[in-house]
N, C-alpha and C positions, 0 to 999 in steps of 0.2 A: 504494499499499499505504499504510495506515495506523498496523499497528503488526507489529512482529515477535514471537513468545514462542518463549522457546528453552529446556532443560534441559541439566542438567550436573553433573557430582563436586559443583562449587562456581558460586560467582556466577562466578568470573573464567573456567573454564570456559565458560559458559553465554554471557557476553558474548560471549567470542573466538568461538566460532561465529555470533552474534548480526553482528559486528561484521562478519565475513566475507563472509558473506550479503548483506549490504547494500553490499559493500563498501565503506566508510566507515570515520572515526575516533570515538575515544571522544569527543571534543567537539562531532562534528557530533548526539549523541544525545542523548532526554533515557532514563535507564534507571529502570525499576519493579520492584523486587524481590518477588517472587510469594510465594518459600517460600522459604526459608531451604536450606541441605543438612544433613540429618541423619545423624548415625553412627545406627547400630543396635548393639544386642549382638553381639557377634563379625562383623559384616556383615551381620546379620540385620535386615530392616524398613528398611533406611537409605534416606533417600528424596533423589532429586536436587534442585539449587537449580534455581529456575523463574524466570525474570523475562521481563520485557514490554521492549522496549526500540524510541523513536518517534523517527522523526525528526524535527529540531526545525522543522526548516522544513516539512515534514508536518503536526505538531501546532498551526504556528501558520493552516496553512491550516482544518485543522481547525476551529480554535474560530474564522472569522473567517467558513467558513460558517455553522454552529450559529447565531452572533449575527444572519448577515444572515438565513436561513430564521425564526428566531426574532422578529427586527423585522418579516417579512412576515406572519406567523400573529398579529400582535399588529394588525398596520394589518386584517385582514380580519376580525379579529372585531370593532376599534373600527368596521369601516364597516358590518359587521353587525347592530351596536347599531343605528346609526344609522337602516337601513334598516328594521331593527325596529321602531323609535320611530314614524318616519316613515310607518308604515302604517295606515292605517284599518280599519274590519273595517265591510265593510259587509253589510248583512242580507240585502238580497237574494242576494249571494253567496254568504253561509252555505245558505241555504235549498237554494240551488242545489246544494251538496256534498254535502247529506242527499238522496240518494235514492231513493227507493221501492225494496225487498227484493222482488225476483222471480226466482219459482223457475223454474230450469231444466228444466221436465218431462224432457225427455228426458235429461241428466244424471240426475233420478231413477229414471228407465223402465230405464238402464243397469244402474244401482248393484242395484234390485232382480231383475233377470233377471241377473245374476254371481250375486249372492246364492243365488236358486235353483237354477241349475244346479249350485251348490256343497251344499246342500242335498240337493237331488236325488239327486247323486253319495254323498251320504253313505245316502242313503234315508233320511230322515227330510222330516216334512212342516210346513212351516212359512205362517204367516201374517204377513202384514209390513201396518206401519200407516205413514201418513207423518207426521211432526209439521214444522210449520216454526213456527220462534220467530223475528219479525221484531225483537226487539229486538236478538238479536246477527246477526243476517242467516245463522241455519244452516238446513239439513234432517235431520231425527233419523228413522231407520228403528227401529221398535220390530218387533221378530221376538217373534211365539207359537208354541209348539208342544208337543208332549207332554211331558210330563215325563222 
């Protein structure tokens, strides 16, 4: 457990609840007051005190884990930078990556049939045209029908 938040009529009551739950003493925890208790007008609109209690051992362990993780991330980033610098772009490889866009006629036909069924059930006559855009590798069906 990293920390525990408790509320009470005042900070001391909230702290007492937290210490009882953690089964520890005040000298073994770090205490952060999130919100002081506030007395409202005639007891209305009053707010309870809210605190966050962290075990000192847990805080030290969390700090160590975070620091170690940060060091690992920095090392990975540095290794990635070195690998990126050492990577040369081969023009043959680049050409192989750019493949010719091939239209999947079965998928286009299935799309046309699907749309035809919908329009047929709506009793609308529609003519479809297929447009292929090789620049962005898309197929567009343009629909024409009565107004």
